[in-house]
N, C-alpha and C positions, 0 to 999 in steps of 0.2 A: 665602595659602594655606599648606595643611597640606603638611608634607614628603610625605605619600602622595600626593598629589596632582600631586607634582614630574615630569615625566615622567624616565626615567633615561635614554632614548634619544636620543643628541644630534641625531638627525635629528628625532625627534619634537619637540624644542624648537625647533628651527630652523622647521618646522612651522607652530607656535604663533606665533610670533615672525614670520611672514610672515603669516599670517592676521591679526594683531593690526594690522601694517603697513599690509595692505591695506584694513583697515575706518580707519585713520586716514587715511588716503588718500581714501577715500570721503565722510568728512566733511568734508574740507578742501580739495577739489579742485572744480573745476566739473564736473559731472554729464557734459558732452560731453568733457571733455579725460580723465576717470576712463572713461568707457567706451571711447574710443579706446586708453586706458594697457591696460585689460583685453583689450581683442580683439588689440591685441598680442603681449601675454600669451601669449594662446591659442594664436595662428598658432606663435608661439615653440616654445611646448611640442608643438604637432601637427605642426611640421617636425622633431623629435626634437632640437631645441636648436643649439648653433653658429652658426655664420654665416647670416644670412637677409637677404633686402632686402626693404624696405619699399616695397609700391606705394602711394603716398598718394595722393587725391584732393585738390586745391587747398583745401578747406575742410578736410580732416582735416591738411595741412601747415600750415597756421594753426594749429590747435590744439596741434600737435605742439612745441610750446615748449620751449625751453631745459629748464624747471623739469620737462615731461613726460618728457624724454629721460633725465633727471637720474635722476627716481624709476624708468622704466625699468632703470636700469641699478642702483639698489638692489634692486629685486624681482630681476632678474637674477641677482644676488649671492646674495640669499637662496635662489632654485631651485637654485643651485652649490651651495649649503652644504648643499642636502638628501642631497645624494651624499658614499655614506659614505668617508670620508678627506679631504672637503674642508669639512667644518664649519666651518674658520676664515673661510671665505668670507663667511660672515655679518657677521665685522666688517670687512670691504673697506670704502672710501670711495669716492664720486667725485671724482677729479681732474680738475680743467682743464687740459687741455695746451697751450692755447692755439694759435696759429694758425701754419700752415708755410706753404711757397709753394702747396701745392696742398691740404691739407686745413684747412679751418676750422673754428673753435670745436671743436676735440677734445677730447673727454671719454672718461676710462677708468673702469673699478673696479678700485681697487690698494691691496694692503697697507696701513695707516697707514704703517707705517716708508718706504714707497716715496712717498708723499702727502708726506713731510716731505723729500723729498731731490730739489732743484731738477735737477740732474744727471739723475736717472733718471727725470724726467717729460719733460725736454729730448731723452734718447735715444729714450723711446716716441713722442713727438711726431715726431721726425724718422723713426722708422721708419715710421710710419703716414704721414706725407706722402708718403714714397720709395713707398709701397704705393697710396696716392692716385692718383699720378703713373704709376705702371704700370697701375693700372684703365682711367687716362683713355687712355693709350698704346694699351692693348688695345682698347677700345672703338672709338678711331679708326679703329686697324687693319681691325676688322671690319667698322666699317659702309663703309671703303674697298673690301673686297673685296665687300660687298654691291651697293655702286653698280658695280663692274667689272663683275660678272658679273650685272649686270640684273635685281638682286634687289628694289631700290628705285627710285622714279621720281624719285629727286633729278639 
């Protein structure tokens, strides 16, 4: 590639990297998994980013393997890197945080130095585990209120 063809804008470089990564995934992933991954990305962008809840059908849940989840995190990192000042997110890596008492199979996109630090990864897993526990307690409380108020048939 000639020097004149190299984008000067860091976000443009990340966009090109994202497009190349997507094409690589298209070539190596089973079509159904790739389609599901791209639909999740579209929903994420449509929701404006941030945290969102996936409601997957049983067939989709079977397709949403650990590998697909890992690629989702990689793509989200590249999307985040398109924001000015966050270009370094393109170099983040997926770290497996392991199982906590409430959060199982946790993964996160982290800077490479964090991925190499077991204490930081353990602290992240513990935070995620505590958040998952709180979510479970909140859901149980809401279900209890709904039952007590006659909003459910339970």
